[in-house]
C-alpha positions, 0 to 999 in steps of 0.5 A: 146548289150554289152552282145553280144559284149562281147559273140563275143568277147569270141567267137573269143578269143576261136576260135583264141586260138583253131586255135594256140593250134591245127595243128599251130605247125609242131613237129620239124624233125628228122634227118634220121642219128638218127633214124638209117639210113645210107646215101647210092647211089643205083648204077645199078652194071652191073658185076657178074650179081648183079643188083642193090647195095648199095654204102654207103658214105664210099665206102663200098658196099651192096647187098640188098636183096630186092629192090622195084623197085622205087628205082631201079633207078642208082645214087638215093641218099638213107636214108637205115636201113639195119642188118647184116644176121647170115648167108650169102645167097649164091649169084653169085654176090661178089660185096659187103657184102649182107644185109636185107634192114628193110627200105629205102626211097629217100633224 
């Protein structure tokens, strides 16, 4: 009887320890700023045939090369990573600097 009780106890302790080491702790969340994202707001800009632009926290306006439909919502707050192309893409929109959107996600 003692052997069965000891075996059950050891089995219980093994499962207990295993559950604590696998999946019990979440990896720490990294801040988007540390991943290279900046805060922006999507704005429907109806002047000069611009469509949607991005306005950064410092009020700088960016004209994205592309924007998925899910982000084409006026006043949508987003995190964005972008690069400025070496040669600017010709456009009729003069609202902001043309940029290539590398990544974007909702805030």
